[in-house]
C-alpha positions as CSV (number, residue, x, y, z in Angstrom):
1,X,-7.2,0.4,17.2
2,X,-7.0,3.7,15.6
3,X,-7.5,2.2,12.0
4,X,-5.0,1.3,9.4
5,X,-4.7,4.6,7.8
6,X,-4.2,7.9,9.7
7,X,-3.2,10.0,6.8
8,X,-1.4,8.7,3.9
9,X,1.9,8.4,5.8
10,X,0.3,5.4,7.8
11,X,-0.5,3.9,4.5
12,X,3.0,3.9,3.4
13,X,4.8,3.7,6.5
14,X,-0.6,-0.4,3.9
15,X,-1.9,-14.1,-5.4
16,X,0.9,-16.3,-4.7
17,X,2.9,-15.7,-1.7
18,X,6.1,-17.3,-3.5
19,X,5.8,-14.5,-6.1
20,X,5.1,-11.7,-3.4
21,X,7.8,-9.4,-1.9
22,X,11.3,-11.0,-2.3
23,X,14.8,-10.0,-1.9
24,X,14.1,-7.9,1.0
25,X,17.4,-7.5,2.6
26,X,18.3,-3.9,2.2
27,X,17.5,-1.3,4.8
28,X,15.7,1.9,3.8
29,X,17.4,5.1,5.0
30,X,16.1,8.6,5.1
31,X,13.7,10.4,7.3
32,X,10.0,10.2,7.3
33,X,8.3,12.9,5.5
34,X,4.5,13.6,6.1
35,X,2.2,14.4,3.4
36,X,-0.9,16.5,3.7
37,X,-3.8,15.0,5.6
38,X,-5.8,14.5,2.4
39,X,-2.8,12.5,1.0
40,X,-2.2,14.8,-1.8
41,X,1.4,14.4,-3.3
42,X,2.3,17.9,-4.5
43,X,0.8,21.2,-5.3
44,X,1.5,20.9,-8.9
45,X,-0.9,18.4,-11.0
46,X,0.8,15.9,-13.5
47,X,0.9,17.4,-16.9
48,X,0.2,14.5,-19.3
49,X,-1.7,11.2,-19.2
50,X,1.6,9.3,-19.1
51,X,2.3,11.1,-15.8
52,X,-0.8,9.5,-14.3
53,X,-0.8,5.8,-15.1
54,X,-3.2,5.3,-12.3
55,X,-5.9,7.7,-13.6
56,X,-9.2,6.0,-13.9
57,X,-8.4,3.1,-11.7
58,X,-10.6,2.7,-8.7
59,X,-8.8,1.6,-5.5
60,X,-12.1,0.1,-4.2
61,X,-12.6,-2.0,-7.4
62,X,-9.0,-3.1,-7.6
63,X,-8.9,-4.1,-3.8
64,X,-12.2,-6.1,-4.5
65,X,-10.7,-7.8,-7.4
66,X,-7.4,-8.7,-5.5
67,X,-9.5,-10.2,-2.6
68,X,-12.2,-11.8,-4.8
69,X,-13.5,-15.2,-3.4
70,X,-12.0,-14.6,0.1
71,X,-15.3,-13.5,1.8
72,X,-14.5,-9.8,2.2
73,X,-17.4,-7.2,2.0
74,X,-17.1,-4.7,-0.8
75,X,-14.3,-2.0,-0.1
76,X,-15.5,1.5,0.8
77,X,-13.3,4.7,0.4
78,X,-11.0,5.5,3.4
79,X,-11.7,8.6,5.4
80,X,-8.0,9.3,5.1
81,X,-8.3,9.7,1.4
82,X,-11.5,9.4,-0.1
83,X,-10.4,9.6,-3.7
84,X,-7.3,7.4,-3.7
85,X,-7.6,4.7,-0.8
86,X,-10.3,2.1,0.2
87,X,-10.6,-0.3,3.1
88,X,-12.3,-3.6,3.6
89,X,-12.6,-5.5,7.0
90,X,-13.4,-9.2,7.6
91,X,-14.1,-10.4,11.2
92,X,-11.0,-12.4,12.2
93,X,-9.0,-11.4,9.2
94,X,-8.3,-7.8,10.0
95,X,-8.4,-4.6,7.8
96,X,-7.0,-4.6,4.3
97,X,-6.3,-1.3,2.6
98,X,-5.3,0.0,-0.9
99,X,-4.1,3.4,-2.0
100,X,-3.4,4.4,-5.5
101,X,-1.3,7.6,-5.8
102,X,0.0,9.2,-8.9
103,X,2.8,11.7,-8.3
104,X,4.3,9.9,-5.3
105,X,7.3,7.5,-5.6
106,X,7.0,4.1,-3.9
107,X,9.9,4.9,-1.7
108,X,9.0,8.2,-0.3
109,X,7.0,9.0,2.9
110,X,8.3,6.1,4.8
111,X,7.0,6.5,8.4
112,X,9.5,4.2,10.1
113,X,12.6,3.7,8.0
114,X,14.2,1.5,10.6
115,X,11.7,-1.1,9.9
116,X,11.5,-0.7,6.1
117,X,13.2,-3.1,3.6
118,X,13.4,-2.7,-0.1
119,X,12.7,-5.6,-2.5
120,X,10.2,-6.4,-5.2
121,X,6.7,-7.6,-5.9
122,X,7.0,-9.6,-9.1
123,X,9.3,-7.4,-11.4
124,X,8.4,-4.0,-9.7
125,X,10.5,-2.3,-6.9
126,X,8.8,-2.2,-3.5
127,X,9.3,-1.3,0.1
128,X,7.8,-3.4,2.9
129,X,7.4,-1.4,6.1
130,X,6.8,-3.3,9.5
131,X,4.7,-1.4,12.0
132,X,4.5,2.0,10.1
133,X,2.2,3.2,12.8
134,X,4.5,1.8,15.6
135,X,1.7,-0.6,16.4
136,X,2.1,-4.4,16.4
137,X,-0.1,-6.2,13.7
138,X,0.4,-3.6,11.0
139,X,2.5,-4.0,7.7
140,X,2.4,-2.0,4.4
141,X,3.9,-2.7,1.0
142,X,4.3,0.2,-1.4
143,X,4.8,-0.9,-5.1
144,X,6.3,1.2,-7.8
145,X,4.0,2.2,-10.7
146,X,6.1,4.3,-13.2
147,X,6.3,7.2,-13.7
148,X,6.5,8.2,-10.0
149,X,3.4,6.5,-8.9
150,X,2.6,3.9,-6.4
151,X,0.1,1.4,-5.1
152,X,0.3,0.9,-1.3
153,X,-1.2,-2.0,0.4
154,X,-1.7,-2.0,4.2
155,X,-2.9,-4.9,6.5
156,X,-3.9,-4.1,10.1
157,X,-4.8,-6.8,12.9
158,X,-6.1,-5.8,16.1
159,X,-5.4,-9.4,17.3
160,X,-2.3,-10.8,15.3
161,X,1.4,-10.4,14.9
162,X,3.1,-8.1,12.6
163,X,4.6,-11.1,10.9
164,X,1.2,-12.4,10.1
165,X,0.0,-9.0,8.8
166,X,3.2,-8.9,6.6
167,X,2.6,-12.4,5.2
168,X,-1.1,-11.2,4.2
169,X,0.2,-7.7,2.9
170,X,2.7,-9.5,0.6
171,X,-0.1,-12.0,-0.7
172,X,-2.3,-8.9,-1.3
173,X,0.5,-6.9,-3.0
174,X,1.2,-9.8,-5.3
175,X,-2.5,-9.9,-6.3
176,X,-2.8,-6.1,-6.7
177,X,0.4,-6.0,-8.8
178,X,-1.2,-8.1,-11.5
179,X,-4.1,-5.4,-11.7
180,X,-1.7,-2.4,-12.1
181,X,-0.7,-0.7,-15.4
182,X,2.4,-2.3,-17.0
183,X,5.6,-0.5,-16.2
184,X,6.8,1.0,-19.6
């Protein structure tokens, strides 16, 4: 496997399952739009603290908290985006990744719009994308964090189905959502 994150496009395009992604019946249209290799959203920096609700949040600590008690080793920065994304891998459980990005809407940079559905994680709008890398066993959920920020969860199995990866991604997304700043 080439890894769950090959640039942040791959990430978009990475608690209680009952509260996870629901109402996923709408297709997502549009064309995939790549971001820079480092995953930066734009050349202009956000102007105020309210524009950066994820500032100060560590994707590694957040991922570790969301997976606490499940036997995963500590998350480490992703080579795709050292500042904004982290991965952890457990033998037999796959690779679990989290990216936190200010300045990027949850529904942009969809790598595979034909396999994406809109819905929600708890009260937040979200996009679930099956096989964003055109590989079986990969699923990503991107959650809206206002204003124009997102948390993206990706699960990648080297042996396992896309449905299994999406089930795990939904569960992890629900746990991560509880740790995100409140939408105001």
